C-alpha positions in Angstrom: 17.8 15.4 -26.6 15.5 17.6 -24.6 18.1 19.7 -22.7 20.9 19.8 -25.1 20.1 21.9 -28.3 22.8 20.0 -30.2 21.0 16.7 -29.8 18.8 15.4 -32.7 15.1 16.4 -32.9 12.4 14.3 -31.4 11.3 13.2 -34.9 14.9 12.0 -35.6 14.9 10.2 -32.3 11.6 8.5 -33.1 12.9 7.4 -36.5 16.0 5.9 -35.0 13.9 4.2 -32.2 11.7 2.6 -34.8 14.7 1.4 -36.8 16.4 0.1 -33.6 13.4 -1.6 -31.9 10.3 -1.9 -34.1 11.9 -3.2 -37.4 13.8 -6.0 -35.7 10.8 -6.7 -33.6 8.6 -7.2 -36.7 11.3 -9.4 -38.3 11.4 -11.7 -35.2 7.6 -11.8 -34.9 7.1 -12.7 -38.6 9.8 -15.4 -38.4 8.3 -16.8 -35.2 4.8 -16.9 -36.8 6.2 -18.5 -39.9 7.9 -21.2 -37.8 4.7 -21.7 -35.8 2.9 -22.4 -39.0 5.5 -24.7 -40.5 6.3 -26.7 -37.4 2.9 -26.8 -35.7 4.3 -27.8 -32.3 2.2 -29.7 -29.8 2.3 -29.5 -26.0 4.8 -31.9 -24.3 3.6 -33.3 -21.0 7.1 -33.2 -19.5 7.4 -29.4 -20.1 6.0 -26.6 -18.0 2.6 -25.1 -18.6 4.3 -21.8 -19.5 6.5 -23.4 -22.2 3.6 -25.6 -23.5 1.5 -22.4 -23.9 4.0 -21.1 -26.5 3.3 -21.7 -30.2 0.3 -24.0 -29.5 -2.4 -21.5 -30.4 -3.5 -20.6 -33.9 -2.4 -17.4 -35.6 -5.4 -15.1 -35.8 -6.1 -11.6 -37.1 -6.2 -10.3 -33.5 -2.8 -11.8 -32.8 -1.3 -10.2 -35.9 -2.9 -6.8 -35.1 -1.7 -7.0 -31.5 1.9 -7.6 -32.6 2.0 -5.1 -35.5 0.6 -2.3 -33.3 2.7 -3.4 -30.3 -0.3 -3.6 -28.0 1.3 -6.1 -25.8 -1.9 -7.8 -24.6 -1.1 -10.7 -22.4 -3.5 -13.2 -24.1 -1.4 -12.8 -27.3 2.0 -13.2 -25.6 2.7 -16.8 -26.8 4.5 -16.1 -30.1 7.7 -14.8 -28.5 7.2 -14.5 -24.7 10.1 -12.1 -23.9 8.9 -9.7 -26.6 6.8 -7.8 -24.0 10.0 -6.0 -22.9 10.5 -4.5 -26.3 6.9 -3.4 -26.3 7.4 -1.6 -23.0 10.8 -0.1 -24.1 9.1 1.3 -27.2 6.3 2.8 -25.2 8.5 4.4 -22.6 11.1 5.7 -25.0 8.4 7.5 -27.0 6.3 8.8 -24.2 8.8 9.9 -21.6 10.5 12.6 -23.7 7.1 14.1 -24.4 6.2 14.0 -20.7 9.5 15.6 -19.9 9.0 18.3 -22.5 5.6 19.1 -21.1 6.8 19.1 -17.5 9.5 21.6 -18.5 6.9 24.1 -19.8 4.2 24.0 -17.1 4.1 25.0 -13.5 4.8 22.3 -11.0 1.3 22.4 -9.6 -0.2 21.8 -13.0 2.3 19.0 -13.7 1.4 17.3 -10.4 -2.4 17.7 -11.0 -2.1 16.3 -14.5 0.0 13.4 -13.2 -2.6 12.5 -10.5 -5.4 12.8 -13.1 -3.6 10.5 -15.5 -2.8 8.0 -12.7 -6.4 7.9 -11.5 -7.7 7.5 -15.1 -5.2 4.7 -15.8 -6.3 2.9 -12.6 -9.9 3.2 -13.6 -9.2 2.0 -17.1 -7.3 -1.0 -15.7 -10.2 -1.8 -13.4 -12.6 -1.6 -16.3 -10.6 -3.2 -19.1 -8.2 -5.4 -17.2 -4.4 -5.2 -16.9 -2.7 -4.6 -20.2 -5.8 -5.3 -22.2 -5.8 -9.0 -21.2 
C-alpha cells in the first residue's frame, strides 16, 4: 500500500479494515450484550474466577461506549474476553501505515527523536492513567 503505487489508497484500506474488523466486532458485541441481558448468568463456584467474571456485571453506558469506540479498557473486558485482540489489530493496522508514511518522509534523526518522545510520553501516560485505561 505504501511502497507500491498500484495498491489502494489509505482511505480505501481503512474502509476495508472497518468492514473486515469493526463491523463483525460490533455484531458480536451486540449479540453478546443481548445474550447477557436475556440469560443473566450467575457465577458458578466450580468454575474459575476468570470465567465467572464474564457476563456477571451489568451493561452500563461506560461499557457500551468502551466497546463502540474500541477503547479496550481492561475493566470492561468481560463481555467477550478475546475481543481485546481485535481492538489491538484495529489500532495497529490503522496507525502503522501512518507511522511508516511519516518515517519515509523525515530524516532518520527526526524519526528517532519523535519515536523516543512518543515512547516517553506513553510511559508517563501509563504511569498516570494506568495500563490500557484500566
